[in-house]
C-alpha positions in Angstrom: -141.5 14.6 46.7 -144.0 17.4 46.9 -142.6 20.5 48.6 -144.2 21.6 51.9 -146.8 24.4 51.9 -145.3 27.7 52.8 -147.8 30.7 53.2 -145.2 33.3 52.3 -144.0 31.6 49.2 -147.5 30.8 48.0 -148.5 34.5 48.6 -145.6 35.6 46.4 -146.6 33.2 43.7 -150.1 34.5 43.8 -148.9 38.1 43.6 -146.7 37.2 40.6 -149.9 35.9 38.9 -151.7 39.2 39.6 -148.6 41.1 38.4 -148.6 39.1 35.2 -152.2 39.8 34.6 -151.7 43.5 35.1 -148.7 43.7 32.8 -149.5 41.2 30.0 -153.2 40.4 29.7 -154.9 43.2 27.7 -158.4 42.0 28.5 -157.7 42.1 32.2 -156.2 45.6 31.9 -159.3 46.9 30.0 -161.7 45.2 32.4 -159.8 46.7 35.4 -160.0 50.2 33.8 -163.8 49.8 33.5 -164.2 48.2 36.9 -162.2 50.7 39.1 -164.6 53.7 38.5 -167.6 51.5 39.3 -166.0 50.3 42.5 -165.5 53.9 43.5 -169.1 54.8 42.4 -170.5 52.0 44.5 -169.4 53.9 47.7 -171.6 56.9 46.7 -174.7 54.9 46.0 -177.4 55.0 48.7 -177.6 51.3 49.1 -177.1 48.8 52.0 -173.7 47.5 52.8 -174.9 44.1 51.7 -175.9 45.4 48.3 -172.6 47.2 48.0 -170.8 44.0 48.7 -172.9 42.2 46.1 -172.2 44.9 43.4 -168.5 45.0 44.2 -168.2 41.3 44.2 -169.9 41.1 40.8 -167.1 43.3 39.4 -164.3 41.5 41.1 -165.7 38.2 39.9 -165.0 39.4 36.3 -161.3 39.7 37.2 -161.3 36.4 38.9 -162.9 34.6 35.9 -160.6 36.5 33.5 -157.6 35.2 35.5 -158.9 31.6 35.2 -159.5 32.1 31.5 -155.9 33.2 31.0 -154.7 30.2 33.0 -156.7 27.8 30.8 -155.5 29.4 27.6 -151.9 29.2 28.8 -152.3 25.5 29.6 -153.9 24.8 26.2 -151.1 26.7 24.5 -148.5 24.7 26.4 -150.0 21.5 25.2 -150.4 22.4 21.6 -150.0 25.4 19.3 -151.8 23.6 16.5 -155.5 23.9 16.0 -157.4 21.2 17.7 -161.2 21.1 18.2 -160.9 20.3 21.9 -158.4 23.1 22.4 -161.0 25.4 20.8 -163.7 24.2 23.1 -161.6 24.7 26.2 -160.7 28.3 25.1 -164.2 29.1 24.0 -165.8 27.8 27.2 -163.3 29.8 29.3 -164.1 32.9 27.3 -167.8 32.1 27.7 -167.3 32.1 31.4 -165.8 35.6 31.3 -168.8 36.7 29.1 -171.3 35.3 31.6 -169.6 37.1 34.5 -169.7 40.4 32.6 -173.3 39.9 31.8 -174.1 39.0 35.4 -172.5 42.3 36.6 -174.2 44.4 33.9 -177.6 42.9 34.8 -177.1 43.3 38.5 -175.8 46.9 38.2 -178.7 47.8 35.9 -181.2 46.3 38.3 -179.8 48.2 41.3 -179.4 51.5 39.5 -182.8 51.2 37.9 -184.3 50.5 41.3 -182.5 53.5 42.8 -183.2 56.1 40.1 -186.0 54.9 37.8 -188.6 53.3 40.0 
């Protein structure tokens, strides 16, 4: 029988996932080190609150997608340690999602900063 939903326990599980990402996932750690200064910088830009939210969300989205990527990789590794073309596709697609989220953030930040300081 499925256990009942418990907000406190589920919050603890979620925080354990964040803790794992911070302690064990090198890509997450590197991305976080790059993202934190940009989050601070966004508060000093002369932009609307809405645009600040958009910029900040584009950065947090990278961490969200990286977490999903790590979950997919762990599930694939749980199923097989051997090379399998479908396992490669799953891992490559998840990594591609991280890449796309990073590219989206770079494009968005370049557009906003270019609009502020170049045009």
